C-alpha positions as CSV (number, residue, x, y, z in Angstrom):
1,M,0.0,0.0,0.0
2,K,2.9,2.4,0.8
3,Y,4.4,1.8,-2.7
4,I,1.1,2.5,-4.4
5,L,0.6,5.8,-2.5
6,L,4.2,6.8,-3.1
7,T,3.9,6.0,-6.8
8,L,0.7,7.9,-7.0
9,F,2.3,10.9,-5.3
10,I,5.2,10.9,-7.7
11,L,3.0,10.7,-10.7
12,V,0.7,13.5,-9.6
13,S,3.8,15.6,-8.7
14,L,5.3,15.0,-12.1
15,F,2.1,15.9,-13.8
16,L,1.7,19.2,-11.9
17,F,5.3,20.3,-12.5
18,S,5.0,19.5,-16.2
19,C,2.0,21.7,-16.8
20,K,2.7,24.9,-18.8
21,T,2.7,28.0,-16.7
22,I,0.7,30.9,-18.0
23,K,1.6,34.2,-16.4
24,P,-0.4,37.4,-16.3
25,A,0.5,39.8,-19.1
26,Y,1.6,42.5,-16.8
27,E,4.4,40.3,-15.5
28,V,6.0,39.6,-18.9
29,I,5.2,42.6,-21.1
30,P,8.2,44.9,-21.1
31,Y,7.7,48.3,-19.7
32,F,6.9,50.5,-22.7
33,T,6.4,54.3,-22.4
34,K,5.8,57.0,-25.0
35,D,9.3,58.4,-24.7
36,L,11.1,55.0,-25.2
37,K,13.9,54.7,-27.6
38,L,14.7,51.5,-29.5
39,D,18.2,51.4,-28.0
40,E,16.8,51.4,-24.5
41,T,14.9,48.1,-25.0
42,Y,18.2,46.2,-24.9
43,N,18.3,46.9,-21.1
44,F,14.9,45.1,-20.6
45,Y,14.9,41.8,-18.9
46,H,12.6,40.3,-21.5
47,Q,14.3,40.4,-24.9
48,P,12.3,40.2,-28.1
49,N,12.1,36.9,-30.0
50,K,12.6,38.7,-33.3
51,R,13.4,42.1,-34.7
52,L,12.0,43.1,-38.0
53,Q,12.6,46.2,-40.2
54,F,10.5,47.1,-43.2
55,S,9.1,50.0,-45.2
56,L,5.4,50.6,-45.7
57,P,3.9,50.6,-49.2
58,S,2.4,54.0,-48.4
59,D,5.8,55.5,-47.5
60,T,8.8,53.6,-48.8
61,S,11.3,56.1,-47.4
62,K,10.2,55.5,-43.8
63,K,11.8,52.5,-42.0
64,I,9.8,50.8,-39.3
65,D,11.5,48.7,-36.7
66,V,9.4,46.0,-34.9
67,L,10.3,44.0,-31.8
68,V,8.3,40.8,-31.7
69,Y,7.7,39.2,-28.3
70,K,6.1,35.8,-27.8
71,L,4.5,36.0,-24.3
72,P,3.5,33.0,-22.2
73,V,0.2,34.7,-21.3
74,S,-2.4,32.6,-23.2
75,E,-2.8,29.5,-25.4
76,D,-4.1,31.7,-28.2
77,D,-2.1,34.3,-30.1
78,N,0.6,35.4,-27.7
79,T,2.4,37.7,-30.2
80,Y,3.2,41.2,-28.8
81,L,4.6,44.0,-31.0
82,A,6.5,47.2,-30.3
83,T,7.0,49.4,-33.3
84,F,9.5,52.2,-33.7
85,S,10.2,54.9,-36.3
86,N,13.4,57.1,-36.2
87,N,14.5,55.2,-33.0
88,K,11.3,56.3,-31.1
89,I,8.4,54.1,-30.1
90,I,5.2,54.8,-32.0
91,F,2.8,52.1,-31.0
92,W,2.8,48.8,-29.0
93,G,0.4,46.0,-28.3
94,Y,-1.1,42.8,-29.6
95,P,-1.9,42.6,-33.3
96,H,-5.6,43.0,-32.8
97,E,-4.9,46.3,-31.0
98,F,-3.1,47.5,-34.1
99,A,-6.1,46.4,-36.3
100,R,-8.7,48.2,-34.2
101,S,-6.8,51.5,-33.9
102,N,-8.4,54.5,-35.4
103,N,-5.0,55.5,-36.9
104,Q,-4.6,54.1,-40.4
105,L,-0.8,54.2,-40.1
106,F,-1.0,51.8,-37.1
107,N,-3.4,49.5,-39.0
108,E,-0.9,49.3,-41.9
109,I,2.1,48.8,-39.6
110,G,0.3,46.0,-37.7
111,R,-0.7,44.2,-40.9
112,K,2.8,44.5,-42.4
113,A,4.4,43.4,-39.1
114,V,2.2,40.3,-38.8
115,E,2.8,39.5,-42.5
116,E,6.6,39.8,-42.1
117,Y,6.6,37.8,-38.9
118,K,4.6,35.0,-40.3
119,K,7.1,34.7,-43.1
120,L,9.8,34.0,-40.6
121,E,7.7,31.4,-38.6
122,Y,7.3,29.1,-41.5
């Protein structure tokens, strides 16, 4: 009987420790502010998974830098984007936040960033 209980305890413990931990977003999203410079993000504890740079079809002379974070906050889309122009942050959030912004520039940046990121995933 002792061996059965011990075995059961070990199996339950292994199961519990092997479960994926989902953390609240506020614990893992880097601290972004309106005055943030791209260079300052290298001091963050959470480093981006990818860094992208592209031009928009509407303005090919402007370069947009995007930091892509994969956050352990949900089982769904956990992609978080921070976008910069001229080394200064312009918008940050989940892709759906870019899509529902009233600013057409942010909509376009969000679409292009997701498109470019998905190219790298596959």
